[in-house]
N, CA, C and O atoms as a GROMACS GRO file, in nm:
protein
  336
    1MET      N    1  14.045  20.495  -2.753
    1MET     CA    2  14.067  20.413  -2.906
    1MET      C    3  13.939  20.410  -2.903
    1MET      O    4  13.855  20.416  -2.813
    2ALA      N    5  13.935  20.393  -3.072
    2ALA     CA    6  13.800  20.372  -3.110
    2ALA      C    7  13.790  20.245  -3.179
    2ALA      O    8  13.874  20.189  -3.250
    3GLY      N    9  13.633  20.199  -3.132
    3GLY     CA   10  13.594  20.066  -3.176
    3GLY      C   11  13.581  20.003  -3.313
    3GLY      O   12  13.599  20.056  -3.423
    4ILE      N   13  13.551  19.900  -3.289
    4ILE     CA   14  13.461  19.826  -3.469
    4ILE      C   15  13.345  19.932  -3.473
    4ILE      O   16  13.350  19.998  -3.577
    5ILE      N   17  13.270  19.957  -3.412
    5ILE     CA   18  13.136  20.002  -3.416
    5ILE      C   19  13.170  20.171  -3.469
    5ILE      O   20  13.137  20.214  -3.580
    6ASP      N   21  13.240  20.246  -3.368
    6ASP     CA   22  13.278  20.362  -3.426
    6ASP      C   23  13.323  20.376  -3.552
    6ASP      O   24  13.284  20.462  -3.631
    7THR      N   25  13.414  20.285  -3.577
    7THR     CA   26  13.505  20.272  -3.747
    7THR      C   27  13.377  20.257  -3.850
    7THR      O   28  13.339  20.348  -3.923
    8ILE      N   29  13.337  20.169  -3.845
    8ILE     CA   30  13.190  20.162  -3.917
    8ILE      C   31  13.075  20.266  -3.959
    8ILE      O   32  13.019  20.276  -4.068
    9LYS      N   33  13.054  20.346  -3.832
    9LYS     CA   34  13.019  20.459  -3.856
    9LYS      C   35  13.064  20.580  -3.906
    9LYS      O   36  13.000  20.664  -3.970
   10LEU      N   37  13.203  20.583  -3.866
   10LEU     CA   38  13.310  20.690  -3.974
   10LEU      C   39  13.294  20.648  -4.116
   10LEU      O   40  13.241  20.725  -4.196
   11ALA      N   41  13.342  20.516  -4.157
   11ALA     CA   42  13.314  20.489  -4.275
   11ALA      C   43  13.193  20.513  -4.366
   11ALA      O   44  13.198  20.565  -4.477
   12GLY      N   45  13.084  20.468  -4.303
   12GLY     CA   46  12.942  20.485  -4.353
   12GLY      C   47  12.906  20.662  -4.380
   12GLY      O   48  12.823  20.708  -4.458
   13THR      N   49  12.987  20.730  -4.299
   13THR     CA   50  12.971  20.891  -4.283
   13THR      C   51  13.079  20.946  -4.401
   13THR      O   52  13.057  21.052  -4.460
   14LEU      N   53  13.198  20.862  -4.427
   14LEU     CA   54  13.285  20.928  -4.543
   14LEU      C   55  13.221  20.875  -4.672
   14LEU      O   56  13.255  20.928  -4.778
   15VAL      N   57  13.143  20.789  -4.673
   15VAL     CA   58  13.072  20.696  -4.784
   15VAL      C   59  12.980  20.856  -4.824
   15VAL      O   60  12.964  20.889  -4.941
   16LEU      N   61  12.944  20.913  -4.742
   16LEU     CA   62  12.863  21.060  -4.768
   16LEU      C   63  12.970  21.172  -4.815
   16LEU      O   64  12.976  21.244  -4.915
   17ALA      N   65  13.032  21.159  -4.728
   17ALA     CA   66  13.113  21.318  -4.739
   17ALA      C   67  13.221  21.351  -4.833
   17ALA      O   68  13.242  21.463  -4.878
   18LEU      N   69  13.302  21.222  -4.864
   18LEU     CA   70  13.376  21.246  -4.933
   18LEU      C   71  13.344  21.246  -5.100
   18LEU      O   72  13.448  21.262  -5.164
   19PRO      N   73  13.236  21.234  -5.175
   19PRO     CA   74  13.192  21.278  -5.290
   19PRO      C   75  13.154  21.415  -5.281
   19PRO      O   76  13.170  21.492  -5.375
   20ALA      N   77  13.085  21.461  -5.125
   20ALA     CA   78  13.057  21.604  -5.157
   20ALA      C   79  13.165  21.690  -5.112
   20ALA      O   80  13.154  21.813  -5.111
   21GLY      N   81  13.263  21.630  -5.077
   21GLY     CA   82  13.395  21.657  -5.068
   21GLY      C   83  13.470  21.710  -5.215
   21GLY      O   84  13.516  21.822  -5.238
   22LEU      N   85  13.467  21.622  -5.281
   22LEU     CA   86  13.544  21.573  -5.419
   22LEU      C   87  13.488  21.731  -5.486
   22LEU      O   88  13.557  21.818  -5.538
   23ALA      N   89  13.323  21.729  -5.460
   23ALA     CA   90  13.263  21.774  -5.579
   23ALA      C   91  13.281  21.928  -5.569
   23ALA      O   92  13.294  22.011  -5.659
   24GLY      N   93  13.279  21.944  -5.415
   24GLY     CA   94  13.319  22.093  -5.390
   24GLY      C   95  13.481  22.134  -5.404
   24GLY      O   96  13.518  22.249  -5.380
   25LEU      N   97  13.560  22.043  -5.440
   25LEU     CA   98  13.671  22.102  -5.503
   25LEU      C   99  13.692  22.091  -5.619
   25LEU      O  100  13.797  22.131  -5.669
   26ASP      N  101  13.610  22.043  -5.680
   26ASP     CA  102  13.612  22.030  -5.892
   26ASP      C  103  13.536  22.160  -5.870
   26ASP      O  104  13.585  22.240  -5.949
   27PHE      N  105  13.431  22.226  -5.794
   27PHE     CA  106  13.339  22.369  -5.842
   27PHE      C  107  13.429  22.472  -5.822
   27PHE      O  108  13.452  22.563  -5.903
   28LEU      N  109  13.486  22.454  -5.697
   28LEU     CA  110  13.616  22.578  -5.626
   28LEU      C  111  13.711  22.590  -5.728
   28LEU      O  112  13.736  22.690  -5.795
   29LEU      N  113  13.785  22.429  -5.737
   29LEU     CA  114  13.940  22.505  -5.830
   29LEU      C  115  13.917  22.482  -5.959
   29LEU      O  116  13.980  22.562  -6.028
   30LEU      N  117  13.842  22.393  -6.034
   30LEU     CA  118  13.815  22.368  -6.177
   30LEU      C  119  13.695  22.472  -6.228
   30LEU      O  120  13.741  22.558  -6.302
   31ARG      N  121  13.602  22.479  -6.213
   31ARG     CA  122  13.495  22.540  -6.251
   31ARG      C  123  13.461  22.688  -6.195
   31ARG      O  124  13.365  22.738  -6.254
   32GLY      N  125  13.508  22.757  -6.110
   32GLY     CA  126  13.535  22.842  -6.055
   32GLY      C  127  13.401  22.921  -5.981
   32GLY      O  128  13.369  23.039  -5.966
   33GLN      N  129  13.353  22.810  -5.951
   33GLN     CA  130  13.200  22.846  -5.842
   33GLN      C  131  13.273  22.854  -5.724
   33GLN      O  132  13.304  22.746  -5.672
   34THR      N  133  13.301  22.935  -5.681
   34THR     CA  134  13.305  22.948  -5.529
   34THR      C  135  13.226  22.918  -5.432
   34THR      O  136  13.267  22.851  -5.337
   35ALA      N  137  13.096  22.962  -5.440
   35ALA     CA  138  13.018  22.955  -5.327
   35ALA      C  139  12.967  22.804  -5.332
   35ALA      O  140  12.937  22.739  -5.231
   36VAL      N  141  12.962  22.761  -5.450
   36VAL     CA  142  12.915  22.658  -5.459
   36VAL      C  143  13.020  22.534  -5.411
   36VAL      O  144  12.975  22.422  -5.386
   37GLY      N  145  13.176  22.568  -5.399
   37GLY     CA  146  13.256  22.454  -5.392
   37GLY      C  147  13.288  22.486  -5.228
   37GLY      O  148  13.364  22.408  -5.171
   38VAL      N  149  13.228  22.606  -5.148
   38VAL     CA  150  13.288  22.629  -5.002
   38VAL      C  151  13.176  22.553  -4.954
   38VAL      O  152  13.170  22.496  -4.844
   39ALA      N  153  13.061  22.555  -5.067
   39ALA     CA  154  12.937  22.515  -4.951
   39ALA      C  155  12.915  22.349  -4.933
   39ALA      O  156  12.849  22.296  -4.844
   40LEU      N  157  12.995  22.275  -5.049
   40LEU     CA  158  12.981  22.141  -5.044
   40LEU      C  159  13.162  22.111  -4.953
   40LEU      O  160  13.194  22.000  -4.912
   41LEU      N  161  13.206  22.172  -4.947
   41LEU     CA  162  13.335  22.136  -4.835
   41LEU      C  163  13.308  22.184  -4.724
   41LEU      O  164  13.374  22.144  -4.627
   42ALA      N  165  13.196  22.290  -4.703
   42ALA     CA  166  13.165  22.292  -4.555
   42ALA      C  167  13.045  22.176  -4.496
   42ALA      O  168  13.040  22.152  -4.376
   43LEU      N  169  12.963  22.117  -4.581
   43LEU     CA  170  12.924  22.006  -4.596
   43LEU      C  171  12.958  21.892  -4.558
   43LEU      O  172  12.896  21.827  -4.474
   44ALA      N  173  13.098  21.843  -4.635
   44ALA     CA  174  13.133  21.727  -4.589
   44ALA      C  175  13.246  21.752  -4.470
   44ALA      O  176  13.309  21.660  -4.418
   45VAL      N  177  13.259  21.871  -4.441
   45VAL     CA  178  13.348  21.880  -4.300
   45VAL      C  179  13.269  21.848  -4.177
   45VAL      O  180  13.294  21.791  -4.070
   46GLY      N  181  13.127  21.928  -4.251
   46GLY     CA  182  13.045  21.924  -4.116
   46GLY      C  183  12.949  21.759  -4.106
   46GLY      O  184  12.896  21.742  -3.996
   47LEU      N  185  12.933  21.670  -4.189
   47LEU     CA  186  12.889  21.581  -4.199
   47LEU      C  187  12.975  21.474  -4.084
   47LEU      O  188  12.920  21.398  -4.006
   48VAL      N  189  13.103  21.492  -4.097
   48VAL     CA  190  13.201  21.428  -4.044
   48VAL      C  191  13.235  21.495  -3.909
   48VAL      O  192  13.307  21.437  -3.828
   49ALA      N  193  13.182  21.620  -3.883
   49ALA     CA  194  13.216  21.688  -3.772
   49ALA      C  195  13.058  21.643  -3.624
   49ALA      O  196  13.056  21.623  -3.503
   50ILE      N  197  12.961  21.646  -3.728
   50ILE     CA  198  12.851  21.582  -3.650
   50ILE      C  199  12.871  21.436  -3.615
   50ILE      O  200  12.844  21.390  -3.504
   51GLN      N  201  12.916  21.369  -3.710
   51GLN     CA  202  12.891  21.247  -3.669
   51GLN      C  203  12.944  21.195  -3.514
   51GLN      O  204  12.898  21.120  -3.428
   52HIS      N  205  13.103  21.302  -3.531
   52HIS     CA  206  13.199  21.304  -3.456
   52HIS      C  207  13.157  21.291  -3.299
   52HIS      O  208  13.169  21.197  -3.219
   53TRP      N  209  13.097  21.436  -3.285
   53TRP     CA  210  13.047  21.450  -3.176
   53TRP      C  211  12.904  21.455  -3.152
   53TRP      O  212  12.857  21.497  -3.047
   54LEU      N  213  12.838  21.414  -3.244
   54LEU     CA  214  12.665  21.377  -3.196
   54LEU      C  215  12.646  21.262  -3.122
   54LEU      O  216  12.698  21.151  -3.135
   55THR      N  217  12.553  21.310  -3.030
   55THR     CA  218  12.519  21.166  -2.948
   55THR      C  219  12.380  21.120  -3.002
   55THR      O  220  12.289  21.202  -2.987
   56LEU      N  221  12.353  21.014  -3.055
   56LEU     CA  222  12.243  20.983  -3.090
   56LEU      C  223  12.157  20.866  -2.941
   56LEU      O  224  12.207  20.802  -2.848
   57PRO      N  225  12.047  20.882  -2.975
   57PRO     CA  226  11.934  20.806  -2.835
   57PRO      C  227  11.995  20.639  -2.859
   57PRO      O  228  12.017  20.566  -2.762
   58THR      N  229  12.017  20.595  -2.997
   58THR     CA  230  12.105  20.432  -3.001
   58THR      C  231  12.247  20.447  -2.936
   58THR      O  232  12.300  20.343  -2.898
   59ASP      N  233  12.310  20.558  -2.921
   59ASP     CA  234  12.431  20.520  -2.870
   59ASP      C  235  12.438  20.568  -2.707
   59ASP      O  236  12.542  20.584  -2.641
   60ILE      N  237  12.297  20.589  -2.661
   60ILE     CA  238  12.321  20.582  -2.490
   60ILE      C  239  12.320  20.449  -2.432
   60ILE      O  240  12.400  20.436  -2.339
   61PRO      N  241  12.268  20.372  -2.453
   61PRO     CA  242  12.308  20.227  -2.408
   61PRO      C  243  12.466  20.194  -2.410
   61PRO      O  244  12.503  20.178  -2.293
   62GLU      N  245  12.569  20.178  -2.499
   62GLU     CA  246  12.653  20.171  -2.514
   62GLU      C  247  12.769  20.265  -2.448
   62GLU      O  248  12.881  20.220  -2.422
   63LEU      N  249  12.726  20.423  -2.418
   63LEU     CA  250  12.774  20.474  -2.362
   63LEU      C  251  12.726  20.429  -2.213
   63LEU      O  252  12.828  20.429  -2.144
   64LEU      N  253  12.636  20.398  -2.149
   64LEU     CA  254  12.601  20.331  -2.030
   64LEU      C  255  12.671  20.233  -2.005
   64LEU      O  256  12.732  20.234  -1.898
   65ALA      N  257  12.680  20.152  -2.068
   65ALA     CA  258  12.769  20.004  -2.099
   65ALA      C  259  12.890  20.074  -2.007
   65ALA      O  260  12.905  20.067  -1.886
   66LYS      N  261  12.987  20.158  -2.129
   66LYS     CA  262  13.112  20.168  -2.084
   66LYS      C  263  13.156  20.254  -1.940
   66LYS      O  264  13.259  20.239  -1.873
   67ARG      N  265  13.048  20.343  -1.918
   67ARG     CA  266  13.070  20.385  -1.777
   67ARG      C  267  13.052  20.301  -1.675
   67ARG      O  268  13.122  20.308  -1.574
   68VAL      N  269  12.935  20.196  -1.693
   68VAL     CA  270  12.962  20.102  -1.580
   68VAL      C  271  13.041  20.000  -1.585
   68VAL      O  272  13.070  19.939  -1.481
   69VAL      N  273  13.076  19.974  -1.672
   69VAL     CA  274  13.207  19.840  -1.668
   69VAL      C  275  13.358  19.934  -1.658
   69VAL      O  276  13.468  19.880  -1.662
   70GLY      N  277  13.334  20.095  -1.642
   70GLY     CA  278  13.472  20.158  -1.586
   70GLY      C  279  13.450  20.174  -1.452
   70GLY      O  280  13.553  20.191  -1.387
   71THR      N  281  13.335  20.173  -1.383
   71THR     CA  282  13.329  20.192  -1.284
   71THR      C  283  13.324  20.033  -1.188
   71THR      O  284  13.359  20.036  -1.070
   72VAL      N  285  13.289  19.935  -1.236
   72VAL     CA  286  13.286  19.842  -1.164
   72VAL      C  287  13.466  19.738  -1.177
   72VAL      O  288  13.526  19.664  -1.099
   73ALA      N  289  13.490  19.782  -1.299
   73ALA     CA  290  13.632  19.681  -1.293
   73ALA      C  291  13.766  19.775  -1.250
   73ALA      O  292  13.884  19.747  -1.273
   74LYS      N  293  13.712  19.896  -1.180
   74LYS     CA  294  13.844  19.957  -1.100
   74LYS      C  295  13.964  19.872  -1.049
   74LYS      O  296  13.946  19.800  -0.950
   75GLU      N  297  14.073  19.874  -1.104
   75GLU     CA  298  14.196  19.806  -1.075
   75GLU      C  299  14.246  19.864  -0.926
   75GLU      O  300  14.235  19.986  -0.939
   76SER      N  301  14.277  19.848  -0.842
   76SER     CA  302  14.323  19.885  -0.700
   76SER      C  303  14.470  19.931  -0.761
   76SER      O  304  14.534  19.863  -0.841
   77GLU      N  305  14.500  20.018  -0.725
   77GLU     CA  306  14.667  20.085  -0.702
   77GLU      C  307  14.800  19.982  -0.697
   77GLU      O  308  14.901  19.975  -0.767
   78THR      N  309  14.763  19.923  -0.608
   78THR     CA  310  14.840  19.850  -0.518
   78THR      C  311  14.779  19.692  -0.503
   78THR      O  312  14.667  19.641  -0.506
   79ASP      N  313  14.875  19.661  -0.492
   79ASP     CA  314  14.808  19.495  -0.506
   79ASP      C  315  14.853  19.383  -0.378
   79ASP      O  316  14.965  19.367  -0.330
   80PRO      N  317  14.731  19.315  -0.342
   80PRO     CA  318  14.770  19.307  -0.188
   80PRO      C  319  14.844  19.188  -0.144
   80PRO      O  320  14.846  19.148  -0.028
   81ASP      N  321  14.908  19.131  -0.248
   81ASP     CA  322  14.966  19.014  -0.269
   81ASP      C  323  15.116  19.049  -0.235
   81ASP      O  324  15.202  18.970  -0.195
   82ASP      N  325  15.129  19.189  -0.261
   82ASP     CA  326  15.270  19.230  -0.280
   82ASP      C  327  15.373  19.268  -0.156
   82ASP      O  328  15.443  19.369  -0.167
   83ASP      N  329  15.378  19.205  -0.068
   83ASP     CA  330  15.388  19.262   0.086
   83ASP      C  331  15.543  19.221   0.107
   83ASP      O  332  15.573  19.137   0.192
   84ARG      N  333  15.619  19.271   0.044
   84ARG     CA  334  15.760  19.252   0.047
   84ARG      C  335  15.873  19.348   0.084
   84ARG      O  336  15.990  19.310   0.080
   0.00000   0.00000   0.00000
């Protein structure tokens, strides 16, 4: 599940990717310039894909915190108070 920070990062990436994608569609479908249209569409898809899979140095503390919280806050499978 994506958090609010991930959603904001995606929105920032889409601010750049959507105009490139729309321009690519314009060049590809309306103007007949296939190479430019495909290049712009690939740029738009690449921006979103890189943002999704690339780990930046600023993301490392967040990843470490998630791993530590997951390790410390493990719930037991059985409840010790349920001895019925």
